[in-house]
N, C-alpha and C positions, 0 to 999 in steps of 0.2 A: 671656144674657150676650150684650153687645150687638156689635158687629162694623161698623167703621168705617175707612172709609180716603180717602185724597184724595192724588190723585198731581201731580205737578209733574212738568212739562217744561223748564219756566223760571221768569221770575218772577212773581210772583202777582200778578193785576191787582188794583186795590182795597189796595193793603200798601205797608206802609212799613218793611222793614228796617233797622234804626236801624246807625250807624256806631257799633258800639262794642267799644273794645281790655278783654277781661276781667280783672280783676288778677290777679297769681298766688295769690292766699290764695283765691280765694272759689272754694268750689268749682261746675262748670261743670252746669246740669242742662238737658236736654229734656223736653217736655211733646206731653200724647198726653189725647183727648177720649174718654168712655165711661164709662156708669151707673156708681156706685159700687154696692160690693159692701156687706154686711158682715163684719167681721174674722171669719177662721177660724184663728188662730191660739192652740195652748196652749204655753207660754211653762214651759221645762226649766233645768236646771241641765246644763252639760257638765263632760267628761271632760277635765281640765286636763294634760298631762303636764310640760309645761314652762313658762315665763313667763322673762320678761328687760326690763329697762328700758333703753334704751339710753344712750349718753354724750348731756348736753346740748344738745352742736351737732350731732350725728346724727338730726337730727330733723327730723319734717315730710314722714315715708316717700313718694313718690307715684307710687311703682313696685314691683311685688312677683314676681316669677316663681320656680322651681324649676325648677335646668339643672345636671345633669350631678352630682346629689349632693350641691349647693346651693342655699342661698337666695340669691335677691341681692335688692336691694332701691337704689332711686336715692331723691335728697334733694329737695326745693323747696328750697334756701340755694344763699346766695354765699358761696363756690361753693356747684356742685354735689357730692353725696358718693355714693361706689357702696360698697355695703358686701357681702359676701361671707359669709354667715353659716352657722354650722355648726348643721344642721338637730337632732342629737342636743343639743349644748351651749346651742344657742342665744347661744355666742361669737361673733364677727367679728372678721373682716377690713375692714381701713376705707381708700377710695380718696380723698382730696381732689383735684379738679379744682385746675385756675390761677386766679390770677383774672378775671376776668372770664367763668368758662365755668358759669353759673347757670341756676338752678332745672331741677333731674332731673325733667321730667314724668312717663315712659313710658320702659320697658326691653324688650328685645327678643332671643332668642338666635338665631341663624345664622349660620349656616360655622362651626359651633364655636364662636364669639365671643359678648362680650355688648357691644350695639349702647343706648346709649342716646341719647336728642331733647333737648337744653336749649331753653326755650323764649327765653333771654337775648337778646341783641343783639348779636351777629349769633344768629340760630340756627345748631343745629352739631347734626351726629350725632358723638359719640367712638364707638370701639367697645373694647372688654379684650379682653384672652388669659387667659382665667380658669387658664390653670396658675403665673404669674408675676405676673399684676395689674399686668403690662405695661399702660399705657392711648395710646393716638394721637389725633389727632381725622381721623377719615373724612371731616369733608364742611364745608364753615364756607358757606353760602349769601351771597344778597348780598342787601341790603335791598328791591331790586327783584324779587326770583324768588322766596322765601321767607319770612317773618317768622310769631313767633308758633309756635314751634314746640310743637305739643301731646301728638301722640298717635304710637305707633310699631306694627306691625303685620306678622309675617314670616310671607308667602302667596304659591303661587303661583309660587315661585321668587326673589321679590323682598321687597325692604324697600318700606315702607308708608308716613311721616308724613304727617300732618296738622296745618296750618297754620294760618295768618288769610290773612284778602280770600280763602275759599273753596277751596285749594290744598292738594292732596298730591303728594308726590314719589314716585316709583314708582326704586328703585333698586337696580340690582345688587350684591349686596354683594361678588363676588370679583371685578367691576370699577372700581366706584364708577361707573361712569355713570349718570346718571337723566338724568330727564324730570319736570318741571313738568307740571300737568294742575292747568285753569282751571274751578273748579264752578261761580266768581261770578255766572253768569247766574243758576242759583236760590236762590245762598248769601248773594250780594254781599261784605260785609268779613267775613262773622263765621266763626271760626273751627273745623275740623273736631279736635274737642276728644275725640273717638272713635274705634277701625276696630276692628273685628275679621272674620273671615271666616267665610265658611260654604255651605255650597250652590252651590257654583261661585261669586262673586261675593267680595266686599269691599265690606262696611260700613262708612256714617262716621258722626256723628251731629255737628249743629251746634245750639246753642241763641238763640234768639231772645230781643233787649231792644224791648222798645216805646219810640219816642219821647219819651215824658212817664214813662216809670217805670225804674226802675233793675234792678227784678226779671227772673230769666229767667219768659218766662208759658208759653212755644210755642218747638215744635226745628221742625228736619229730620234727619230718614232720608234716607240716599242709598244707593242699593241702583245698584253700579257694574261692572259688565262687566270683569276683569280682565284680561283680552283683548286689547279696546277700551277704554278706562277712557273716553271723551266718549261712550261709549253706555251712559246712566244713565240710571234712575230718582229720584223722592224722594215720603217720604209726609210730608204739614205732621201734627202733633200739635201738638195743645193741652191746657190746664188741667189740667196736671198733669207738674209736672217729671220727669225725668229725668237718673241718673246719670251719671257722664260713663263709667262700663265700661255694655260689652254684651258678651253670648255667645252663641256658636252652637251648638246642638244641638237632636234629633228633627228636625230638616232645618226647625227656625224659631229666628229671631230674639230673643232673650230681655232687655229691662231692666228695671229698676227706678227709681223714680220718688226722689227727691229731695224729701221736704217732712213734716210733723210726721204724718200718716199714711199711706203709701205703698203703693203696689202695681205688683206683677210685672204687662211687657207682652209679651203673644205678640203677635211680627210676622212674617207669612207670604209666602212670596219674593213672592207677586201684590200684597204690599205691603196685605195688608186687616188690621187688629189689633186685636186685644181686650186686656180687661182683665182678668189672673186674680183676684187677690186683696187683700185690702189685711192689713201690718201698722201697728203702731203703732210711727214712728220711718223715718227720712230710708235711703236705700240709698244707702252712697258706694262699693261696690265689688261686685262680682260673679265668680260662674268657675262652671264646670258638669262635673264626671264624671259619663260615659255621661249618665242623661235626668234627674235631679240637676242644681237649677241653685244654689247658695249665692251668700248674700246678705251683705252687710255692713252692718251697722246706725251709726247714730249712736244718739248715748244715753247716758246715766250713767248707769250704764256701760252700755254697748254691745251689740250686739245679733249672732249670728249666725241666719243662718232659711234654711232648708232647701226647696226646693221641688221639685212634681213633675214635670216635663214630659208626662205621662200620665196622670197620675188630680187635678194641681192639688193636691193635700195642701197642706196649707202646718204646719211648724211654728217655732216660731222657741226659743233660747235663750241665757240671761244671760253673757257673760262677769264673770267679777269683778269687784268691787267697785274705783276708780279702772281702770278697764281702758273708757277713755271714746273714742265713736266710732269705733268700730271702719272701718278702712275702707280694706286689702286681705288680697286674699286669693292663697294660694297651694296645691296639693296635690301631697303625697306619697302618691299612690293604695297604691302598693305598701307600703306601711308603716301605712296607713290612718289617717291624721294629714293635716289642715290646719291649716294657718299662717295667724293674724289677726293684721293691724296696726291699732296704732292711730295716729289721728291730731290731730299737737298735738306739743307739747315738757315735758317729754321722751316721748319715741314710745318705745311699748312691742310686746313681740312675743310672740304666745300658741302654743303647739301644743298642740294638741286632737284628740284620740281622735275621730276620726269617727263622731260619735253617730247612736244606732240611732234612728227614727222614733218622734213622744211616742206611745202606743199610743194618749189620748185623742182629739189631735186631729183636724178638724173636715176634711173635703172635699169638692167641690164634684160 
């Protein structure tokens, strides 16, 4: 197993970052270099407890969390919809935002409220009161200070919003005071498309486009001191696209690649990293439960993959027919259930009993 690192503290010499705005309908990916490993996954079926097909307009789910006994989802639609889903029946209530409040990229829970970041122009953050489903605009950003909102994380007492031009906004959810931090010295105009936290750090990821090509083939991951965001370091990753979801568990950052044969990558706090294993399909989402990382995989049908953060065991599970391109995950650990949504129109959702490991699956 190889270990790689390349740390940035400013612009890369000898490399030009393409100033490219990613279309809203394309998955953003990140990329890493390492030796390729053989496939070590067995495929099994799942214990599906409940399924639902959403109404045609409630499509393209791009954010999913479990909060106060309900599932909450945001949609990449115009306007954005926010769904409160009953985890028992998978029935749901819908909030349709106003015209111009478009493309719900991510959502988070903070101070008892649901917060949604919108990609549309101008970028906004809205907040929702779970008991009444009343919603209001929390912040509207001017194009000069923050655009292309794409990620949202609640950590260290603040909401953190990632956007274009290498910017991250730190928001106090109690007062709505905010400060914009500029990481363009490392990222140029790239969007901070994924955020997570762990190990005392805020972590962000940004895809890179080469000037002569349209595909994403490299990326940068930021490690940020939340108490002094100007103090950061970055690792440059290449040769394997990484999805826009990352998780931190077992003192390590984990991210899955979004390619036809994809890998799970482990990134340490010192920014060394390695490739753990390969699976057939691309990661579109991931979440963590203790030392287990769950991945949502593309495909027809989609798949759910379980990785052990300690033994590197990898199991994959097929979704039912018609449930293609699994893309978002949420855990209800108390009731041993995992919820999976599918990308596209119409959107679908499954409630699955958290499966036991496949007995014959390989380990590294």
